[in-house]
FIKOLZA-1660 file (N, C-alpha, C; in steps of 0.1 Angstrom, whole numbers, plus 5000, padded with zeros to 4 digits):
% residues 219
   i   px   py   pz ch aa at
   1 5807 5379 5056  A  M  N
   1 5808 5366 5051  A  M CA
   1 5801 5356 5060  A  M  C
   2 5802 5357 5073  A  N  N
   2 5795 5349 5082  A  N CA
   2 5780 5350 5081  A  N  C
   3 5776 5363 5078  A  T  N
   3 5761 5365 5077  A  T CA
   3 5756 5358 5064  A  T  C
   4 5764 5359 5053  A  R  N
   4 5760 5353 5041  A  R CA
   4 5759 5337 5043  A  R  C
   5 5769 5332 5050  A  I  N
   5 5769 5317 5052  A  I CA
   5 5756 5313 5060  A  I  C
   6 5753 5321 5070  A  R  N
   6 5741 5318 5078  A  R CA
   6 5729 5318 5071  A  R  C
   7 5728 5329 5062  A  R  N
   7 5716 5330 5053  A  R CA
   7 5715 5318 5044  A  R  C
   8 5726 5314 5038  A  T  N
   8 5726 5302 5029  A  T CA
   8 5722 5290 5036  A  T  C
   9 5728 5288 5048  A  A  N
   9 5724 5277 5056  A  A CA
   9 5710 5276 5059  A  A  C
  10 5704 5288 5062  A  G  N
  10 5690 5289 5066  A  G CA
  10 5681 5285 5054  A  G  C
  11 5685 5291 5042  A  L  N
  11 5678 5287 5030  A  L CA
  11 5678 5272 5027  A  L  C
  12 5690 5266 5029  A  L  N
  12 5691 5252 5026  A  L CA
  12 5683 5244 5036  A  L  C
  13 5682 5248 5048  A  A  N
  13 5674 5241 5058  A  A CA
  13 5659 5242 5055  A  A  C
  14 5656 5254 5051  A  A  N
  14 5641 5256 5048  A  A CA
  14 5638 5248 5036  A  A  C
  15 5647 5247 5026  A  A  N
  15 5645 5239 5014  A  A CA
  15 5644 5224 5017  A  A  C
  16 5651 5220 5027  A  A  N
  16 5651 5206 5031  A  A CA
  16 5638 5203 5039  A  A  C
  17 5633 5213 5047  A  V  N
  17 5621 5210 5055  A  V CA
  17 5608 5211 5046  A  V  C
  18 5608 5220 5036  A  L  N
  18 5596 5222 5028  A  L CA
  18 5590 5209 5022  A  L  C
  19 5598 5201 5015  A  P  N
  19 5592 5189 5010  A  P CA
  19 5586 5180 5020  A  P  C
  20 5593 5179 5032  A  L  N
  20 5587 5171 5043  A  L CA
  20 5574 5177 5048  A  L  C
  21 5573 5190 5048  A  A  N
  21 5560 5196 5052  A  A CA
  21 5550 5194 5042  A  A  C
  22 5553 5196 5029  A  L  N
  22 5544 5193 5018  A  L CA
  22 5539 5179 5018  A  L  C
  23 5549 5169 5021  A  S  N
  23 5545 5155 5021  A  S CA
  23 5536 5152 5033  A  S  C
  24 5538 5159 5044  A  A  N
  24 5529 5157 5056  A  A CA
  24 5515 5162 5053  A  A  C
  25 5515 5174 5047  A  C  N
  25 5502 5180 5043  A  C CA
  25 5495 5171 5033  A  C  C
  26 5502 5166 5024  A  S  N
  26 5497 5157 5014  A  S CA
  26 5491 5144 5020  A  S  C
  27 5499 5138 5029  A  N  N
  27 5494 5127 5036  A  N CA
  27 5481 5129 5044  A  N  C
  28 5482 5141 5051  A  G  N
  28 5470 5144 5059  A  G CA
  28 5458 5147 5051  A  G  C
  29 5460 5154 5039  A  S  N
  29 5449 5156 5031  A  S CA
  29 5443 5143 5025  A  S  C
  30 5452 5134 5022  A  S  N
  30 5448 5121 5016  A  S CA
  30 5440 5113 5027  A  S  C
  31 5445 5113 5039  A  D  N
  31 5437 5106 5050  A  D CA
  31 5424 5113 5052  A  D  C
  32 5424 5126 5052  A  S  N
  32 5411 5133 5054  A  S CA
  32 5402 5130 5043  A  S  C
  33 5408 5130 5030  A  G  N
  33 5399 5127 5019  A  G CA
  33 5393 5113 5020  A  G  C
  34 5402 5103 5025  A  K  N
  34 5397 5090 5027  A  K CA
  34 5386 5089 5038  A  K  C
  35 5388 5097 5048  A  S  N
  35 5378 5098 5059  A  S CA
  35 5365 5103 5053  A  S  C
  36 5366 5115 5045  A  D  N
  36 5354 5121 5040  A  D CA
  36 5347 5111 5031  A  D  C
  37 5355 5105 5022  A  S  N
  37 5350 5095 5013  A  S CA
  37 5342 5084 5020  A  S  C
  38 5349 5079 5031  A  S  N
  38 5343 5068 5038  A  S CA
  38 5330 5073 5044  A  S  C
  39 5329 5085 5049  A  D  N
  39 5317 5090 5055  A  D CA
  39 5306 5092 5045  A  D  C
  40 5310 5096 5033  A  K  N
  40 5300 5098 5023  A  K CA
  40 5294 5085 5018  A  K  C
  41 5302 5075 5017  A  V  N
  41 5298 5062 5013  A  V CA
  41 5289 5056 5024  A  V  C
  42 5294 5058 5036  A  S  N
  42 5286 5051 5047  A  S CA
  42 5272 5057 5049  A  S  C
  43 5271 5070 5048  A  A  N
  43 5258 5077 5051  A  A CA
  43 5248 5073 5041  A  A  C
  44 5251 5073 5028  A  P  N
  44 5240 5069 5019  A  P CA
  44 5237 5054 5020  A  P  C
  45 5247 5046 5024  A  A  N
  45 5245 5032 5026  A  A CA
  45 5235 5030 5037  A  A  C
  46 5235 5037 5047  A  I  N
  46 5226 5036 5058  A  I CA
  46 5212 5041 5053  A  I  C
  47 5212 5052 5046  A  R  N
  47 5199 5057 5041  A  R CA
  47 5193 5047 5032  A  R  C
  48 5201 5042 5023  A  S  N
  48 5197 5032 5013  A  S CA
  48 5191 5020 5020  A  S  C
  49 5198 5016 5031  A  S  N
  49 5193 5004 5038  A  S CA
  49 5180 5007 5044  A  S  C
  50 5179 5018 5051  A  D  N
  50 5166 5022 5057  A  D CA
  50 5155 5023 5047  A  D  C
  51 5159 5030 5036  A  G  N
  51 5149 5032 5025  A  G CA
  51 5145 5018 5019  A  G  C
  52 5154 5009 5018  A  M  N
  52 5151 4996 5013  A  M CA
  52 5141 4989 5022  A  M  C
  53 5144 4990 5035  A  S  N
  53 5136 4984 5045  A  S CA
  53 5121 4989 5044  A  S  C
  54 5121 5003 5043  A  G  N
  54 5108 5009 5043  A  G CA
  54 5101 5005 5030  A  G  C
  55 5108 5004 5019  A  S  N
  55 5102 5001 5006  A  S CA
  55 5096 4987 5006  A  S  C
  56 5105 4978 5013  A  N  N
  56 5100 4964 5014  A  N CA
  56 5087 4963 5022  A  N  C
  57 5087 4971 5033  A  D  N
  57 5075 4971 5042  A  D CA
  57 5063 4976 5034  A  D  C
  58 5065 4987 5027  A  A  N
  58 5054 4992 5019  A  A CA
  58 5050 4983 5009  A  A  C
  59 5060 4976 5002  A  S  N
  59 5056 4966 4992  A  S CA
  59 5048 4955 4998  A  S  C
  60 5053 4951 5010  A  S  N
  60 5046 4939 5016  A  S CA
  60 5032 4944 5020  A  S  C
  61 5030 4956 5025  A  M  N
  61 5017 4961 5028  A  M CA
  61 5008 4961 5016  A  M  C
  62 5014 4964 5004  A  A  N
  62 5005 4965 4993  A  A CA
  62 5002 4952 4986  A  A  C
  63 5007 4941 4991  A  Q  N
  63 5005 4928 4984  A  Q CA
  63 4991 4922 4988  A  Q  C
  64 4983 4920 4978  A  P  N
  64 4970 4913 4981  A  P CA
  64 4973 4899 4986  A  P  C
  65 4964 4894 4994  A  F  N
  65 4966 4881 5000  A  F CA
  65 4953 4873 5001  A  F  C
  66 4954 4860 5002  A  G  N
  66 4942 4852 5003  A  G CA
  66 4941 4842 4992  A  G  C
  67 4933 4831 4994  A  P  N
  67 4932 4820 4985  A  P CA
  67 4926 4824 4972  A  P  C
  68 4916 4833 4972  A  A  N
  68 4910 4837 4959  A  A CA
  68 4918 4846 4950  A  A  C
  69 4929 4851 4956  A  C  N
  69 4937 4861 4948  A  C CA
  69 4943 4854 4936  A  C  C
  70 4944 4840 4936  A  S  N
  70 4950 4833 4925  A  S CA
  70 4941 4833 4913  A  S  C
  71 4928 4836 4915  A  A  N
  71 4918 4836 4904  A  A CA
  71 4918 4850 4897  A  A  C
  72 4925 4860 4902  A  V  N
  72 4925 4873 4896  A  V CA
  72 4934 4872 4884  A  V  C
  73 4930 4878 4872  A  P  N
  73 4938 4878 4860  A  P CA
  73 4952 4884 4863  A  P  C
  74 4961 4878 4856  A  K  N
  74 4975 4882 4858  A  K CA
  74 4979 4894 4851  A  K  C
  75 4972 4897 4840  A  N  N
  75 4974 4909 4832  A  N CA
  75 4961 4916 4828  A  N  C
  76 4963 4928 4823  A  G  N
  76 4951 4935 4818  A  G CA
  76 4944 4943 4829  A  G  C
  77 4933 4949 4825  A  A  N
  77 4925 4958 4834  A  A CA
  77 4920 4951 4847  A  A  C
  78 4918 4937 4846  A  G  N
  78 4913 4930 4857  A  G CA
  78 4924 4925 4867  A  G  C
  79 4936 4927 4863  A  S  N
  79 4947 4923 4872  A  S CA
  79 4949 4932 4883  A  S  C
  80 4957 4929 4893  A  F  N
  80 4959 4938 4904  A  F CA
  80 4965 4951 4900  A  F  C
  81 4975 4951 4890  A  D  N
  81 4980 4963 4885  A  D CA
  81 4970 4971 4878  A  D  C
  82 4962 4964 4870  A  G  N
  82 4951 4972 4863  A  G CA
  82 4941 4978 4872  A  G  C
  83 4937 4971 4882  A  M  N
  83 4927 4976 4891  A  M CA
  83 4932 4988 4899  A  M  C
  84 4945 4988 4902  A  A  N
  84 4951 4999 4909  A  A CA
  84 4950 5012 4902  A  A  C
  85 4948 5012 4889  A  K  N
  85 4948 5024 4881  A  K CA
  85 4934 5029 4879  A  K  C
  86 4924 5022 4883  A  A  N
  86 4910 5026 4881  A  A CA
  86 4902 5028 4894  A  A  C
  87 4892 5037 4894  A  P  N
  87 4884 5039 4906  A  P CA
  87 4876 5026 4909  A  P  C
  88 4872 5024 4921  A  V  N
  88 4868 5011 4926  A  V CA
  88 4856 5004 4918  A  V  C
  89 4846 5011 4914  A  A  N
  89 4835 5005 4907  A  A CA
  89 4840 5000 4893  A  A  C
  90 4848 5009 4887  A  T  N
  90 4853 5005 4873  A  T CA
  90 4863 4993 4875  A  T  C
  91 4871 4994 4885  A  A  N
  91 4881 4983 4887  A  A CA
  91 4874 4970 4890  A  A  C
  92 4863 4970 4898  A  A  N
  92 4855 4958 4901  A  A CA
  92 4849 4953 4888  A  A  C
  93 4845 4961 4879  A  S  N
  93 4838 4957 4866  A  S CA
  93 4848 4949 4857  A  S  C
  94 4861 4951 4860  A  N  N
  94 4871 4944 4852  A  N CA
  94 4875 4931 4858  A  N  C
  95 4869 4928 4870  A  N  N
  95 4873 4915 4877  A  N CA
  95 4861 4905 4875  A  N  C
  96 4862 4894 4868  A  P  N
  96 4851 4885 4865  A  P CA
  96 4845 4880 4877  A  P  C
  97 4852 4878 4888  A  A  N
  97 4847 4873 4901  A  A CA
  97 4837 4882 4908  A  A  C
  98 4836 4894 4903  A  L  N
  98 4828 4904 4910  A  L CA
  98 4816 4909 4901  A  L  C
  99 4813 4902 4891  A  S  N
  99 4803 4906 4881  A  S CA
  99 4789 4908 4886  A  S  C
 100 4785 4900 4896  A  T  N
 100 4772 4901 4902  A  T CA
 100 4772 4914 4911  A  T  C
 101 4783 4917 4918  A  L  N
 101 4783 4929 4926  A  L CA
 101 4783 4941 4917  A  L  C
 102 4790 4941 4906  A  V  N
 102 4790 4952 4897  A  V CA
 102 4776 4954 4891  A  V  C
 103 4769 4944 4888  A  S  N
 103 4755 4945 4883  A  S CA
 103 4746 4951 4893  A  S  C
 104 4748 4947 4906  A  A  N
 104 4740 4953 4917  A  A CA
 104 4743 4968 4919  A  A  C
 105 4756 4971 4918  A  V  N
 105 4760 4985 4920  A  V CA
 105 4754 4994 4909  A  V  C
 106 4753 4989 4897  A  K  N
 106 4747 4996 4886  A  K CA
 106 4732 4998 4888  A  K  C
 107 4725 4987 4893  A  K  N
 107 4711 4987 4895  A  K CA
 107 4708 4997 4906  A  K  C
 108 4716 4998 4916  A  A  N
 108 4714 5008 4927  A  A CA
 108 4718 5022 4924  A  A  C
 109 4724 5024 4912  A  G  N
 109 4728 5037 4908  A  G CA
 109 4740 5043 4917  A  G  C
 110 4749 5034 4920  A  L  N
 110 4760 5038 4929  A  L CA
 110 4774 5038 4922  A  L  C
 111 4774 5036 4909  A  V  N
 111 4787 5037 4902  A  V CA
 111 4795 5050 4904  A  V  C
 112 4788 5061 4902  A  D  N
 112 4795 5074 4904  A  D CA
 112 4798 5077 4918  A  D  C
 113 4789 5072 4927  A  T  N
 113 4791 5075 4942  A  T CA
 113 4804 5068 4946  A  T  C
 114 4806 5055 4941  A  L  N
 114 4818 5048 4945  A  L CA
 114 4830 5053 4938  A  L  C
 115 4829 5056 4926  A  N  N
 115 4840 5060 4918  A  N CA
 115 4845 5074 4922  A  N  C
 116 4837 5082 4927  A  N  N
 116 4841 5096 4931  A  N CA
 116 4845 5097 4946  A  N  C
 117 4842 5087 4953  A  A  N
 117 4846 5087 4968  A  A CA
 117 4861 5087 4969  A  A  C
 118 4866 5092 4979  A  Q  N
 118 4880 5092 4982  A  Q CA
 118 4884 5085 4994  A  Q  C
 119 4895 5076 4993  A  N  N
 119 4900 5069 5005  A  N CA
 119 4889 5061 5012  A  N  C
 120 4884 5051 5006  A  I  N
 120 4874 5043 5011  A  I CA
 120 4879 5028 5012  A  I  C
 121 4871 5020 5019  A  T  N
 121 4873 5006 5019  A  T CA
 121 4861 4999 5015  A  T  C
 122 4862 4990 5006  A  V  N
 122 4850 4982 5001  A  V CA
 122 4852 4967 5004  A  V  C
 123 4842 4962 5011  A  F  N
 123 4841 4947 5013  A  F CA
 123 4833 4942 5001  A  F  C
 124 4839 4935 4992  A  A  N
 124 4833 4931 4979  A  A CA
 124 4830 4917 4979  A  A  C
 125 4817 4913 4979  A  P  N
 125 4812 4899 4978  A  P CA
 125 4815 4894 4964  A  P  C
 126 4819 4881 4964  A  T  N
 126 4822 4874 4951  A  T CA
 126 4808 4870 4946  A  T  C
 127 4809 4865 4933  A  N  N
 127 4797 4860 4927  A  N CA
 127 4791 4848 4935  A  N  C
 128 4800 4840 4940  A  D  N
 128 4796 4828 4949  A  D CA
 128 4789 4833 4961  A  D  C
 129 4794 4845 4967  A  A  N
 129 4787 4850 4979  A  A CA
 129 4772 4853 4976  A  A  C
 130 4770 4859 4964  A  F  N
 130 4756 4862 4961  A  F CA
 130 4748 4849 4959  A  F  C
 131 4754 4839 4954  A  K  N
 131 4747 4826 4952  A  K CA
 131 4743 4819 4965  A  K  C
 132 4749 4823 4976  A  K  N
 132 4744 4818 4989  A  K CA
 132 4730 4823 4993  A  K  C
 133 4726 4834 4987  A  I  N
 133 4713 4840 4990  A  I CA
 133 4703 4833 4981  A  I  C
 134 4692 4828 4987  A  P  N
 134 4681 4822 4979  A  P CA
 134 4677 4830 4967  A  P  C
 135 4675 4824 4955  A  K  N
 135 4674 4832 4943  A  K CA
 135 4662 4841 4944  A  K  C
 136 4651 4837 4950  A  A  N
 136 4639 4845 4951  A  A CA
 136 4642 4858 4959  A  A  C
 137 4649 4856 4970  A  T  N
 137 4653 4867 4979  A  T CA
 137 4662 4877 4971  A  T  C
 138 4672 4871 4964  A  L  N
 138 4682 4879 4957  A  L CA
 138 4674 4887 4946  A  L  C
 139 4666 4881 4939  A  D  N
 139 4658 4888 4928  A  D CA
 139 4650 4899 4934  A  D  C
 140 4644 4897 4945  A  T  N
 140 4636 4907 4951  A  T CA
 140 4645 4919 4955  A  T  C
 141 4656 4916 4961  A  V  N
 141 4665 4927 4966  A  V CA
 141 4671 4935 4953  A  V  C
 142 4674 4927 4943  A  L  N
 142 4680 4934 4931  A  L CA
 142 4670 4943 4924  A  L  C
 143 4657 4941 4927  A  N  N
 143 4646 4949 4920  A  N CA
 143 4641 4960 4930  A  N  C
 144 4647 4961 4942  A  D  N
 144 4643 4971 4951  A  D CA
 144 4655 4980 4953  A  D  C
 145 4655 4991 4945  A  K  N
 145 4667 5000 4945  A  K CA
 145 4671 5005 4958  A  K  C
 146 4661 5009 4966  A  A  N
 146 4664 5015 4980  A  A CA
 146 4670 5004 4989  A  A  C
 147 4665 4993 4989  A  Q  N
 147 4670 4982 4997  A  Q CA
 147 4684 4977 4992  A  Q  C
 148 4685 4976 4979  A  L  N
 148 4698 4973 4973  A  L CA
 148 4709 4983 4977  A  L  C
 149 4706 4996 4976  A  A  N
 149 4715 5006 4980  A  A CA
 149 4720 5005 4994  A  A  C
 150 4710 5002 5003  A  K  N
 150 4712 5001 5017  A  K CA
 150 4722 4990 5020  A  K  C
 151 4720 4978 5013  A  I  N
 151 4729 4967 5015  A  I CA
 151 4743 4970 5010  A  I  C
 152 4743 4975 4998  A  L  N
 152 4756 4978 4992  A  L CA
 152 4765 4988 4999  A  L  C
 153 4758 4999 5004  A  T  N
 153 4766 5009 5011  A  T CA
 153 4770 5004 5025  A  T  C
 154 4764 4993 5029  A  Y  N
 154 4768 4987 5042  A  Y CA
 154 4782 4980 5040  A  Y  C
 155 4786 4978 5028  A  H  N
 155 4798 4972 5025  A  H CA
 155 4810 4982 5023  A  H  C
 156 4807 4994 5025  A  V  N
 156 4816 5005 5023  A  V CA
 156 4820 5013 5035  A  V  C
 157 4832 5014 5039  A  V  N
 157 4837 5022 5050  A  V CA
 157 4844 5034 5045  A  V  C
 158 4841 5046 5051  A  G  N
 158 4846 5058 5046  A  G CA
 158 4861 5062 5050  A  G  C
 159 4869 5051 5051  A  Q  N
 159 4883 5053 5053  A  Q CA
 159 4891 5042 5047  A  Q  C
 160 4903 5043 5043  A  K  N
 160 4911 5032 5039  A  K CA
 160 4916 5024 5050  A  K  C
 161 4913 5011 5050  A  L  N
 161 4918 5002 5061  A  L CA
 161 4929 4993 5056  A  L  C
 162 4940 4993 5063  A  A  N
 162 4951 4984 5061  A  A CA
 162 4947 4971 5068  A  A  C
 163 4953 4960 5064  A  P  N
 163 4951 4947 5070  A  P CA
 163 4951 4947 5086  A  P  C
 164 4962 4955 5091  A  K  N
 164 4963 4955 5105  A  K CA
 164 4951 4962 5112  A  K  C
 165 4944 4971 5105  A  D  N
 165 4933 4978 5111  A  D CA
 165 4921 4968 5113  A  D  C
 166 4922 4957 5106  A  L  N
 166 4910 4947 5107  A  L CA
 166 4912 4937 5118  A  L  C
 167 4923 4938 5125  A  E  N
 167 4926 4928 5136  A  E CA
 167 4915 4928 5146  A  E  C
 168 4910 4939 5150  A  N  N
 168 4899 4940 5160  A  N CA
 168 4892 4953 5158  A  N  C
 169 4885 4954 5148  A  G  N
 169 4879 4967 5144  A  G CA
 169 4864 4969 5144  A  G  C
 170 4860 4981 5145  A  S  N
 170 4846 4985 5144  A  S CA
 170 4845 4997 5136  A  S  C
 171 4839 4997 5124  A  F  N
 171 4839 5008 5115  A  F CA
 171 4825 5013 5110  A  F  C
 172 4823 5025 5109  A  D  N
 172 4811 5031 5104  A  D CA
 172 4811 5029 5089  A  D  C
 173 4799 5025 5084  A  T  N
 173 4797 5023 5070  A  T CA
 173 4790 5035 5064  A  T  C
 174 4789 5036 5050  A  L  N
 174 4782 5046 5044  A  L CA
 174 4767 5044 5046  A  L  C
 175 4763 5032 5050  A  E  N
 175 4749 5029 5053  A  E CA
 175 4745 5034 5067  A  E  C
 176 4755 5039 5075  A  K  N
 176 4754 5045 5088  A  K CA
 176 4754 5035 5100  A  K  C
 177 4756 5022 5097  A  S  N
 177 4758 5013 5109  A  S CA
 177 4771 5008 5108  A  S  C
 178 4775 4999 5117  A  K  N
 178 4789 4995 5118  A  K CA
 178 4791 4980 5113  A  K  C
 179 4803 4978 5108  A  V  N
 179 4808 4965 5105  A  V CA
 179 4819 4962 5115  A  V  C
 180 4820 4949 5119  A  M  N
 180 4830 4945 5129  A  M CA
 180 4840 4936 5122  A  M  C
 181 4852 4937 5124  A  T  N
 181 4863 4929 5118  A  T CA
 181 4872 4923 5129  A  T  C
 182 4877 4911 5126  A  S  N
 182 4887 4904 5135  A  S CA
 182 4896 4896 5127  A  S  C
 183 4907 4891 5133  A  G  N
 183 4916 4883 5126  A  G CA
 183 4930 4888 5128  A  G  C
 184 4940 4882 5120  A  S  N
 184 4954 4885 5120  A  S CA
 184 4961 4879 5108  A  S  C
 185 4973 4884 5106  A  G  N
 185 4981 4878 5095  A  G CA
 185 4974 4880 5081  A  G  C
 186 4970 4869 5076  A  E  N
 186 4963 4869 5063  A  E CA
 186 4949 4862 5064  A  E  C
 187 4943 4862 5077  A  S  N
 187 4930 4856 5079  A  S CA
 187 4922 4866 5087  A  S  C
 188 4911 4870 5080  A  Y  N
 188 4903 4881 5086  A  Y CA
 188 4888 4877 5083  A  Y  C
 189 4879 4881 5093  A  T  N
 189 4865 4878 5091  A  T CA
 189 4858 4892 5094  A  T  C
 190 4847 4893 5087  A  V  N
 190 4838 4905 5088  A  V CA
 190 4825 4901 5094  A  V  C
 191 4821 4907 5105  A  N  N
 191 4808 4904 5112  A  N CA
 191 4807 4889 5116  A  N  C
 192 4819 4883 5119  A  D  N
 192 4819 4869 5123  A  D CA
 192 4813 4859 5113  A  D  C
 193 4811 4864 5101  A  S  N
 193 4805 4855 5091  A  S CA
 193 4812 4855 5077  A  S  C
 194 4816 4866 5073  A  A  N
 194 4822 4868 5059  A  A CA
 194 4837 4867 5060  A  A  C
 195 4843 4857 5053  A  K  N
 195 4857 4856 5053  A  K CA
 195 4863 4864 5042  A  K  C
 196 4874 4870 5045  A  V  N
 196 4882 4878 5035  A  V CA
 196 4890 4867 5027  A  V  C
 197 4886 4866 5014  A  V  N
 197 4893 4855 5005  A  V CA
 197 4903 4861 4996  A  V  C
 198 4904 4874 4995  A  C  N
 198 4914 4881 4988  A  C CA
 198 4915 4895 4993  A  C  C
 199 4925 4898 5001  A  G  N
 199 4925 4911 5008  A  G CA
 199 4935 4921 5003  A  G  C
 200 4933 4933 5007  A  N  N
 200 4942 4944 5004  A  N CA
 200 4944 4946 4989  A  N  C
 201 4934 4945 4981  A  V  N
 201 4934 4948 4967  A  V CA
 201 4933 4963 4966  A  V  C
 202 4943 4969 4958  A  Q  N
 202 4943 4984 4956  A  Q CA
 202 4936 4988 4944  A  Q  C
 203 4928 4999 4945  A  T  N
 203 4923 5005 4934  A  T CA
 203 4927 5020 4935  A  T  C
 204 4923 5029 4926  A  A  N
 204 4927 5043 4926  A  A CA
 204 4922 5050 4938  A  A  C
 205 4911 5046 4943  A  N  N
 205 4905 5054 4954  A  N CA
 205 4900 5045 4966  A  N  C
 206 4904 5032 4966  A  A  N
 206 4899 5024 4976  A  A CA
 206 4908 5012 4979  A  A  C
 207 4907 5007 4991  A  N  N
 207 4912 4993 4994  A  N CA
 207 4901 4984 4994  A  N  C
 208 4903 4972 4987  A  V  N
 208 4891 4963 4986  A  V CA
 208 4895 4950 4993  A  V  C
 209 4885 4945 5000  A  Y  N
 209 4887 4931 5006  A  Y CA
 209 4875 4923 5001  A  Y  C
 210 4879 4913 4992  A  I  N
 210 4869 4905 4986  A  I CA
 210 4865 4894 4996  A  I  C
 211 4852 4893 4998  A  V  N
 211 4846 4884 5009  A  V CA
 211 4837 4874 5003  A  V  C
 212 4835 4863 5011  A  D  N
 212 4828 4851 5005  A  D CA
 212 4813 4851 5009  A  D  C
 213 4809 4862 5016  A  T  N
 213 4795 4863 5021  A  T CA
 213 4790 4877 5019  A  T  C
 214 4777 4879 5015  A  V  N
 214 4771 4892 5014  A  V CA
 214 4768 4897 5029  A  V  C
 215 4772 4909 5032  A  L  N
 215 4770 4915 5045  A  L CA
 215 4756 4921 5045  A  L  C
 216 4749 4919 5056  A  M  N
 216 4735 4924 5057  A  M CA
 216 4734 4933 5069  A  M  C
 217 4730 4946 5067  A  P  N
 217 4728 4954 5079  A  P CA
 217 4717 4949 5088  A  P  C
 218 4718 4952 5101  A  K  N
 218 4708 4947 5110  A  K CA
 218 4694 4952 5108  A  K  C
 219 4693 4964 5103  A  S  N
 219 4679 4969 5101  A  S CA
 219 4676 4973 5087  A  S  C
% end
C-alpha cells in the first residue's frame, strides 16, 4: 500500500512538473526564435545598407558631369542612356554636338576601329572645338587621311579612365604619344588647354570626355 501511494505521489509530482518544464522550453524556444529572427533581420539590413552605399557610389561614378551635359538630348539614341547602349563611334553619331568629330572619324576610316575597341577612353571635341581651328587648316587636315587619323587617334586612350584617374594623369594614346590630364571634382583639363565640358559619358565600349578644344599631337 505504501509503495502504491509513493508511486502515485511520484506520478502526480511528475505531472505537476511537466507543464512547467514544457512552459520553460517553450519560452526558451520563443526567446531563441526572437534572437534568430533578430539576427536574420539585422544581417540583411547591414548588407543592404552596404549594398546601397556601394550602389550609390557606383551610380555617382556613372553620372556625366559638366556644363555641356545639359545640351545632350534627354531621350533617344543621343541621350546618355541611348549612348550607353552603342559602341563609341555609333554613340557619337547620335549626339548632335559631335557631328564634326563623327564626320572626321568617317573620313579617317576609324569607325570600325573605334567601335570594335574594348575598354577605351575618348576625348571627344565638340563642333565648337573644331571651329577654333582656322577653316583653311581644318579643310587641309580633313582631306589628309593619314594626318587626320593621327590627330583623331591622339584623342583615344587604350583604357577606361574614371574621373579620379584624370586628377594628375599621363596616358598613352593610340597615336603612340601621351596626353596629360589634371583637375579634380568636376573640373578637368587635358594638355593644359582642353577643358572637359561634359565628362564621364558612358558608351558600350568607352568612357567619353567631351572637350572644348581639339588635341594636337606634338609631332
